[in-house]
C-alpha positions as a printed Julia matrix, in Angstrom:
413×3 Matrix{Float64}:
  22.87   22.15    0.97
  21.74   20.01    3.72
  18.51   17.89    2.77
  15.47   18.52    4.66
  14.22   15.51    7.1
  10.86   14.21    6.69
   8.71   12.7     9.03
   5.45   10.85    9.44
   2.85   12.46   12.08
  -0.4    11.03   10.75
  -1.56    7.68    9.97
  -5.13    6.58    8.26
  -6.53    3.17    6.97
  -9.22    1.49    5.99
  -8.38   -2.43    5.18
  -8.99   -5.79    5.05
  -8.46   -6.64    8.82
  -9.4    -3.27   10.6
 -11.56    0.08    9.24
  -8.94    2.23   11.06
  -4.86    2.13   11.54
  -5.18    1.3    15.45
  -7.79   -1.86   14.5
  -5.49   -2.2    11.33
  -2.33   -2.11   13.3
  -4.11   -4.59   16.23
  -5.15   -7.17   13.37
  -1.88   -7.26   11.68
   0.19   -7.82   15.22
  -2.52  -10.48   16.31
  -1.83  -12.29   13.11
  -5.64  -11.82   11.76
  -6.18  -12.95    8.61
  -8.7   -11.15    6.32
  -9.64  -13.23    3.51
 -12.67  -14.95    3.23
 -15.37  -16.08    0.67
 -16.76  -13.34   -1.91
 -19.32  -11.15   -0.69
 -19.95   -8.34   -2.9
 -21.05  -10.62   -5.73
 -22.12  -13.57   -6.55
 -19.49  -16.08   -7.06
 -21.7   -19.06   -8.15
 -19.45  -20.94  -11.23
 -16.36  -18.66  -10.83
 -12.87  -19.87  -10.59
 -11.8   -17.61   -7.82
 -14.23  -17.48   -4.93
 -11.76  -15.53   -2.38
 -10.77  -12.1    -1.43
  -9.6    -9.91    1.49
 -12.43   -7.16    1.44
 -13.09   -4.49    3.57
 -16.37   -5.26    6.08
 -18.56   -3.1     7.89
 -17.53   -0.21    5.84
 -20.45    2.05    5.54
 -20.36    5.1     3.43
 -23.5     7.15    4.2
 -22.41    6.9     7.39
 -19.22    8.13    6.95
 -20.1    10.72    4.15
 -23.82   11.2     3.84
 -26.13    9.55    1.32
 -25.87   11.57   -1.74
 -22.0    12.42   -1.0
 -21.54    8.54   -0.92
 -23.72    8.13   -4.35
 -21.17   10.33   -6.25
 -18.15    8.54   -5.19
 -16.57    5.02   -5.95
 -16.05    2.97   -3.69
 -11.61    3.34   -4.09
 -12.59    7.3    -3.46
 -14.54    6.57   -0.43
 -11.59    4.41    1.26
  -8.93    7.35    0.46
 -11.15    9.64    2.25
 -12.15    7.86    5.11
  -8.29    7.1     5.71
  -7.32   11.02    4.83
  -9.56   12.21    7.43
  -8.18    9.51    9.71
  -4.48   10.82    9.13
  -5.59   14.52   10.08
  -7.36   13.91   13.12
  -4.59   11.3    14.44
  -1.75   14.36   13.27
  -3.72   16.88   14.76
  -3.39   18.63   11.61
  -5.46   21.98   11.13
  -5.12   23.76    7.63
  -6.0    27.07    9.26
  -2.98   27.09   10.89
  -0.9    26.12    8.31
   0.17   27.23    4.32
  -2.46   25.38    2.29
  -0.2    26.54   -0.85
   2.65   24.61    0.87
   0.41   21.5     1.41
  -0.2    18.81   -1.5
  -1.46   15.33   -2.13
  -0.21   12.04   -3.59
  -2.52    9.44   -3.72
  -2.41    6.34   -6.04
  -4.86    3.69   -7.59
  -3.56    1.25   -9.56
  -7.35    0.94  -11.39
  -9.45    3.71  -10.57
 -13.29    3.05  -10.61
 -14.09   -0.48  -11.68
 -17.04   -0.96   -9.53
 -18.19    2.63  -11.21
 -17.12    1.48  -14.92
 -19.04   -1.97  -14.79
 -22.3    -0.69  -13.42
 -22.02    2.04  -16.05
 -21.35   -0.59  -18.64
 -24.54   -2.16  -17.63
 -26.76    0.87  -17.69
 -25.84    1.69  -20.81
 -26.53   -1.77  -22.3
 -29.82   -1.45  -20.91
 -31.16    2.49  -20.8
 -28.15    3.36  -23.44
 -25.25    5.14  -23.36
 -26.44    8.69  -23.2
 -28.36    7.87  -19.96
 -25.49    6.87  -17.91
 -24.75    8.18  -14.71
 -22.93   12.47  -15.15
 -21.07   11.44  -12.36
 -19.75    8.64  -14.08
 -16.3    10.03  -15.37
 -15.3    11.93  -11.98
 -16.31    8.57  -10.06
 -14.14    6.31  -12.23
 -11.05    8.47  -13.15
  -7.82    7.3   -11.03
  -6.8    10.7   -10.06
 -10.42   11.64   -8.4
  -9.22   10.38   -4.66
  -6.16   12.6    -4.63
  -8.48   15.36   -5.89
 -10.81   14.62   -3.1
  -8.57   14.32   -0.75
  -7.57   17.48   -1.64
 -10.77   19.29   -1.44
 -11.89   18.13    1.15
  -8.59   18.69    3.27
  -8.07   22.25    1.39
  -4.37   21.34    0.48
  -3.94   23.47   -2.41
  -0.1    22.85   -3.44
   0.52   19.62   -6.02
  -2.05   17.12   -6.4
  -0.99   14.23   -8.18
  -1.79   10.36   -8.41
   1.17    8.01   -9.69
  -0.08    5.06  -11.04
   2.12    2.48  -11.41
  -0.1    -0.85  -10.99
   1.27   -2.23   -7.51
   4.2    -0.06   -6.78
   1.73    2.78   -6.88
   0.95    3.19   -2.91
   5.02    3.26   -2.71
   5.66    5.58   -5.29
   3.5     8.16   -3.94
   4.71    8.22   -0.4
   8.34    8.31   -2.05
   7.71   11.24   -4.19
   5.64   13.09   -1.85
   8.88   12.14    0.79
  10.89   13.99   -2.35
   8.9    16.92   -2.65
   9.15   18.02    0.94
  12.79   17.34    1.61
  13.46   19.36   -1.79
  12.06   22.44   -0.92
   8.58   22.06   -2.5
   6.16   21.79    0.66
   5.87   21.43    4.23
   3.35   18.88    4.04
   2.01   15.99    1.85
  -1.1    13.75    2.39
  -0.18   10.62    0.64
  -0.96    6.98    0.09
  -2.98    4.54   -1.98
  -6.57    3.18   -2.42
  -7.93    0.8    -4.41
 -11.59   -1.03   -4.74
 -11.52   -3.87   -7.54
 -13.3    -7.2    -5.88
 -15.74   -6.72   -9.13
 -16.45   -9.7   -11.02
 -14.59   -7.95  -14.15
 -11.19   -7.29  -12.47
 -11.06  -10.65  -10.17
 -12.06  -12.12  -14.21
  -9.41  -10.56  -15.57
  -6.7   -11.36  -13.16
  -7.99  -14.94  -13.39
  -7.82  -15.32  -16.88
  -4.43  -14.51  -16.77
  -3.36  -17.14  -13.57
  -2.42  -14.48  -11.11
  -5.27  -15.25   -8.67
  -5.13  -17.91   -6.24
  -8.07  -20.77   -6.85
  -8.58  -22.6    -3.62
 -11.33  -22.37   -1.34
  -9.2   -22.49    2.21
  -8.47  -18.91    3.42
  -5.27  -20.14    5.68
  -3.76  -21.59    2.03
  -4.92  -18.86    0.17
  -2.38  -15.77    0.45
   0.99  -17.82    1.74
   4.11  -15.75    0.77
   7.42  -17.59    0.39
   5.66  -20.84    0.69
   6.71  -24.09   -1.33
   3.14  -24.32   -1.9
   2.0   -20.79   -3.23
  -0.01  -20.44   -6.13
  -1.26  -16.56   -6.89
  -2.32  -13.56   -5.01
  -5.57  -13.09   -3.37
  -7.21   -9.5    -4.23
  -7.52   -7.19   -1.58
  -9.13   -3.75   -1.45
  -8.74   -0.47    0.89
  -6.67    2.72    1.28
  -3.74    4.27    3.27
  -3.11    7.64    4.05
   0.06    9.13    5.48
   0.64   12.94    6.61
   4.68   13.65    6.08
   5.75   16.96    7.49
   8.96   18.74    7.19
  10.71   18.18   10.62
  10.65   21.36   11.81
   7.32   22.15   11.19
   6.01   19.34   12.85
   8.26   20.64   15.89
   6.77   23.99   15.89
   3.43   22.69   16.15
   4.37   19.97   18.39
   3.05   16.89   16.44
   3.92   13.41   17.88
   6.38   11.8    14.98
   5.53    7.91   14.21
   9.15    7.36   12.25
  11.39    9.06    9.45
  11.27    8.42    5.83
  14.97    8.43    4.62
  15.49    6.8     1.71
  13.67    6.38   -1.34
  14.17    4.64   -4.67
  12.39    3.56   -8.12
  13.39    1.54  -11.26
  11.82   -0.32  -14.02
  12.75   -3.67  -14.68
  12.27   -2.97  -19.04
  11.69   -7.09  -18.72
   7.81   -7.63  -19.06
   4.67   -6.48  -19.14
   3.33   -8.6   -15.91
   6.68  -10.99  -15.07
   9.13   -9.7   -12.65
  12.86  -10.32  -14.21
  13.57  -13.47  -12.52
  17.05  -12.58  -11.34
  15.25   -9.44   -8.96
  18.24   -7.03  -10.35
  15.37   -4.36  -10.67
  14.3    -4.8    -7.36
  17.84   -5.09   -6.24
  18.19   -1.44   -7.61
  15.79    0.19   -6.16
  16.73   -1.0    -2.7
  20.37    0.09   -3.16
  18.91    3.29   -4.37
  17.2     3.53   -1.33
  19.44    2.8     0.77
  22.18    5.39   -0.87
  19.13    8.13   -0.85
  19.29    7.76    2.78
  22.37    7.07    4.1
  22.27    3.77    5.08
  24.2     0.78    5.25
  22.87   -2.68    3.89
  23.51   -3.86    7.84
  21.6    -1.4     9.22
  18.14   -2.33    8.46
  16.69   -4.94   10.58
  13.71   -5.29    8.68
  12.12   -5.53    5.08
   8.36   -5.76    4.64
   8.51   -7.28    1.51
   6.62   -6.85   -1.51
   5.52  -10.63   -1.03
   2.98  -11.17   -3.43
   2.31  -14.99   -2.79
   3.14  -15.85   -6.68
   6.1   -18.12   -7.77
   7.57  -15.48   -9.98
   7.15  -12.79   -7.2
   8.45  -14.52   -4.34
  11.36  -15.98   -5.94
  12.75  -13.35   -7.44
  12.37  -10.62   -4.32
  14.66  -13.11   -2.49
  17.06  -12.85   -4.94
  16.87   -8.96   -5.02
  17.51   -8.56   -1.18
  20.28  -11.16   -1.44
  22.0    -9.01   -4.04
  21.19   -5.21   -2.44
  21.99   -7.16    0.93
  24.5    -9.25    0.72
  25.65  -11.78    3.36
  23.33   -9.09    5.85
  20.46  -10.84    4.05
  20.18  -14.0     5.98
  21.12  -11.81    8.82
  17.39   -9.48    8.53
  13.85   -9.94    9.01
  11.56   -9.97    5.92
   7.76  -10.65    6.03
   4.95  -10.0     3.89
   2.04   -8.5     5.58
  -0.08   -9.5     2.34
  -0.48  -13.05    4.61
  -3.59  -11.46    5.75
  -4.33   -8.39    4.32
  -4.22   -9.85    0.6
  -2.58   -7.79   -2.19
  -4.55   -4.29   -2.46
  -2.73   -3.26   -5.49
  -2.33    0.76   -5.72
  -2.95    0.96   -1.85
  -0.43   -2.13   -1.07
   2.62    0.26   -0.9
   0.8     2.85    1.16
  -0.47    0.33    3.72
   2.5    -1.56    3.76
   4.75    1.87    4.7
   2.07    2.55    7.48
   2.51   -1.14    8.81
   6.37   -0.46    8.64
   6.69    2.81   10.19
   4.55    1.02   13.28
   6.82   -1.57   13.37
   9.53    1.03   13.99
   7.22    3.02   16.47
   6.24   -0.03   18.22
   9.31   -2.46   18.12
   7.33   -5.31   16.72
   8.09   -7.26   13.46
   4.7    -8.57   12.05
   4.53  -11.96   10.88
   3.95  -14.33    7.49
   1.08  -15.88    8.72
   0.4   -19.35    7.31
   3.77  -20.59    6.5
   4.23  -24.31    6.3
   6.63  -25.7     3.78
   9.6   -23.87    2.95
  11.03  -23.16   -0.56
  14.43  -23.46   -1.22
  14.36  -20.21   -3.56
  12.86  -18.38   -0.7
  15.43  -19.18    1.89
  15.37  -15.69    4.38
  14.06  -15.0     7.78
  10.21  -14.9     6.45
   9.33  -14.2    10.07
   6.88  -17.4    10.51
   3.45  -17.62   11.53
   4.56  -15.47   14.72
   5.33  -11.78   14.83
   8.34  -10.64   17.29
   9.4    -7.97   19.85
  12.23   -6.25   18.29
  14.13   -3.1    18.61
  14.79   -2.14   15.06
  16.5     1.0    13.94
  15.83    1.0    10.58
  12.87   -1.05    8.28
  12.65   -0.81    4.31
   8.55   -1.09    2.38
   9.35   -2.68   -1.25
   6.61   -2.73   -3.81
   6.89   -4.04   -7.14
   4.19   -3.89   -9.51
   2.95   -4.71  -13.57
   5.27   -2.94  -16.01
   8.21   -3.73  -14.16
   8.16   -0.76  -11.95
  10.04   -1.41   -8.52
   9.78    0.94   -5.06
  11.76    0.95   -1.94
  11.56    2.95    0.96
  13.42    3.54    4.02
  12.39    4.41    7.04
  14.26    5.41   10.29
  12.54    4.91   13.89
  12.36    8.0    15.59
  14.35    9.5    18.55
  13.85   12.37   20.13
């Protein structure tokens, strides 16, 4: 039986470099850095003072004062991105079967900000006085649930929680769900809002975050001077459709998703396998799933976190999966601009990869200065490139050893 084809017909995003997808993509093409001093809390005396915050997001203007108060920031981002994706796709649920429309939206941590606020209120006034909205604000699946409620999608609604690979898993799972005949339409992606004192403190204590003061030398993937990632926040949601369903309603198509691979290193709770073997297997599975040969891939949007272990391990993984072709393809990390958006990262980067194919533009790894012999591939340093790319891959890796690879193909009617 032939597999059904799945295309991307709508994109929405809220990121550190733009409050919607067009603004985000324009900034990515221009090499804009979204990293700056933290403004969401006082960093006096803290080791980490930089983050990639979403700037100028007004939840009350978008949702009204009451509804905004009943949503954690991570849910607000997801709902804004999903509404944009639906509008972008010109999708009308009244003209579709809502039981065949589903949701897969990931979050790595969920409502961290609300959790911290509730703890403080409980200490001050007693734990029986915390908000009745605390639980539905903090649980990780609530972004997916709110998206489904808002969109009227009554099919499967799920939240993959695979740390920094979650957004990639959500897109890949949605792709397979449509391809294998369980739905015609899926809203999928990831969201995160963890620029908070406790979340930053936790990542600081495990020495995962960059502790410098210069935004231009903070998130520097593949650079020999990299010293940890920069926390980012935001969301991206993609509308996926079965190809014939999209054609019938005359939808525009950004790109086609053709392959998905997911593996686990089964190695360590936070560190990736040094040889990148798990990541390499995910890439190979994704290529095989899509019937794509390694030498057909022109570009990889790397996980590229700016940590020593990740960047070296991912480079090794690409060399294993692609062989000699690894030195001919382009591989950049847009985390150099957005920071690391945790559970949202894979979704944001899948959307960027789709636009790279659609517009024929490969984003740069900005602020790259010092080459590292363990990261010796073409990382598209500092300046993006015009290039007619036919196939591209988006990689996402997460604590716990999770590895995800997506393969996308340029759409040609």
